[in-house]
C-alpha positions, 0 to 999 in steps of 0.5 A, a space after each residue: 184347527 185343532 178339531 181339523 187335525 182330528 178328523 185327518 189324522 183319523 182317516 190317515 191312520 186308518 188307511 195306513 193299518 188298511 194298507 198294512 193289512 193288505 201287504 199281510 199277503 205279500 209275494 214273499 208270503 205267497 211264494 213261500 206258500 207255494 213252495 212250501 206246498 211244492 216240497 210237501 209233493 217233491 218230499 213223497 216222491 223222494 220217499 217212495 220211489 221204488 215203492 210196491 203197488 199198494 204204497 204206488 197207489 196211496 202215493 198216487 192218491 196223496 199226490 193229488 191231495 198236494 195238487 188240491 191244496 196247491 190249487 186251493 192256495 188263493 194267490 193274488 199274485 197273477 205270475 204266481 197264479 201261473 206257477 200254480 197252474 203248472 205245478 198243480 198240472 204236474 202233480 195231476 199228471 204224475 199222480 194219474 202216471 203212478 196210479 195207472 203204473 201200480 195199477 198195471 203192475 198189480 195186474 201182472 201179480 194175477 195173471 196166470 200162466 197161459 195165452 191170456 195171462 201173457 197178454 195181461 202181462 204185456 198189456 201191463 208192461 206197456 201201460 208201465 213204460 207209457 206211464 213212466 215215460 209220461 212221468 219222466 217228461 213231467 218231471 223234466 217240466 216240473 224241474 224247469 217251473 221250479 227254476 222259473 218259480 225261485 227265479 221270480 220269488 227271489 226277484 225284489 
């Protein structure tokens, strides 16, 4: 009878060890990883508000990197994967629009005092307005996504 217990205890112990290891990437741990990356992007935006062209171009690049980091988190929870996709999309759109606005602003600095220069400045103004509108719309969706993520992550 003692021999049977040894063979039963070993598989049960192994199963429990595997269960504990698989629980290491819990919903909470995944939420924390996603929220950490989202906060990194938000901090970049807050730190660089109203920045000059070169700083804005770097911000666009940095936001793209944040987007890539969020994409590469390897989340397993399906709901978190949905949130992950939203944040990747958000930071990519923000990156593209900040890049577009920065480049448009940069083009105004080289415009000459001529009809062509005025056209360049007007086109830049239109591009900047479009980029800012797109960024504003994206920011509103971002705020909503953050609320949904917080709500999901605080549920047991």
